[in-house]
N, C-alpha and C positions, 0 to 999 in steps of 0.2 A: 687536338683534333682540327682537322681542316673543315672547310665549308661543306664538302660532300659527305662528312661523317667518318671519313677514314683517318686512322692515326698516321702521323708522318713515317712511322716505322714501316707501315704496311705499303707505302708508296715505293720504297726502295726494293730492288730485286731480292728475292729470298736467296739466302745461302745457308748451307748446312751448318749446325752448330760445331762440327768437327770437320777436319781436313780429309775428306774422302779419299782422294788420290794417294795422299802420303800414308794414310793408315792401311789402305789396301796394298800399296807397295811394300811397306814394312811387314805385313802379315805374310805376303807372298815370299819375301826373303826368309822370315823365321820359319815358315813351312818347308822351304828349300833346305835350310840349315838342318832342321829336324829330320827331314827325309834322308839327307846325306849321312847324318849321324847314325840314324837307324840302319841304314844299309851297310855302313861300315862296321857297326856293332854286330849285325847279324852274320857278316862273312868273315869276321876276324877269327883268327886262330888262337888268340889269348889277349890279355891285357896290354901287351906290348903294341899291338896293332891299333888299339883304340885310346891309348894314354894321352895323346895330344888332341885327337879329332873330336871326340865326344865332349870333353870339357870345354874345348874352344867353341863348339857349336852351342853348348849350353849358355856359356857367357855371352855369345852373340845374340841368342834368342832373347836372353834377360835384357840385354842392352836395347834390343829393338822394341821389346814391350815397354820398357821404360820411355823410350823415345816417343812411342805412340801416346802414352799417357800424357807426356809433357806437351806433345802437339795438340792433343785434344784440350787440355787445361788452358794452354795459350789462346787457342781459337775461342774458348768460351769467354775468356777475358777481354777479348779484342772486340770493339764495336767498329763497324765500318761506316763511313759516310758515303754518299752517292758517288763523289769523285774517286774514292778508293775503289769502289765496286767497279766503276767503268774502267779504271786503270787496270785492275785484275783481269777483266774481261778481254781488254785489249792484248794484255800480255798472254793470255791463254790463247787467243786467236793467232797471234804471232808464233807461239810455240808450235801449234798445230800446223800452221803454214810451213814452218821450217821443217818439221818432221815429213810432211807431204814432199817438200823440196828434196830431202834427203832420199826418200823412197824413188822419187823420179830420177834423181842422179844415179843411183845404184842400178836402176832398171835401164838407164840410157847408156851405160859404159859399154855394154856389149855391141850396141847398135851404132853409136856415134863415136866411140873410142874413148879411152881414158883421158886423153888430152883435152879433146873438146868438151867432153861432159864435165870435166873438172874446171875448166875455164868458165863455162856457163853457170855451174853450180856456185862458183866463188862470186861471180858478179851478181847473180840472183840473191845469193845470201846477203851480200852488202846492201843491195836495193831493199831487201826485206827489212833490214835493220835501219833503213832511213836514209842511206846515201843516195843522192840524186845526181851528182856530177858525173857525166859519162866518162870523163878522163880518168877519174879516180876509179870508177867501176872497172873499166877496161884495163887501166894500168896495173891495179892491184891483182886482178885476175891473171894477167899475163906474167907479172913478176913473181907470182907464187907458183903458177902452173908449169912454166918453163923449167925451173930448177927441179921440181918435184919429178916431172916426167923424165928429165935427163938423169937424175939420180937413180930412179927405178930402172930405166931402160939401159942406160950406158954403164953406170957403176955397179949395180946390183944384178944386172942381167936378168931382170924380171921380164917375163913375156907378157905384155900388155896389149890388148887391143887398142891401137892408136890411129888416128886420123892423119895427123901431120908428121909425126916423128917415126 
């Protein structure tokens, strides 16, 4: 107990006893598999149509439920200190920032062009991961963007909105 009467455990940020995101994602996948298998079974003309789909979906659902049980059990066995909690929070913020950057990249392509949006996205991604040297940021983004744009536009004849090429 500390001087203010609170236990040391109550001073650290609370976290659920089980991994909420992983469990919800696995349940969503299991529901999607079950829905797909049910749809195939309802529209099939016979056993030949369902012979691979339904058993594969059942195996997938069982595997996902086992993974959920293992994740929950592992989370309950794990105790986190404050440093780990802060590191997990930092990683979560970085992941959310990258997702926002990806959404901005996709939204910018029609307006800025695939080439310019890709260049900025790659440089910003590196900066988000901790790279601070401008030469590395610009050099990497240019060395990756130029061949990718050239491959899509010149070799594959993909019509892309571009700013420079």
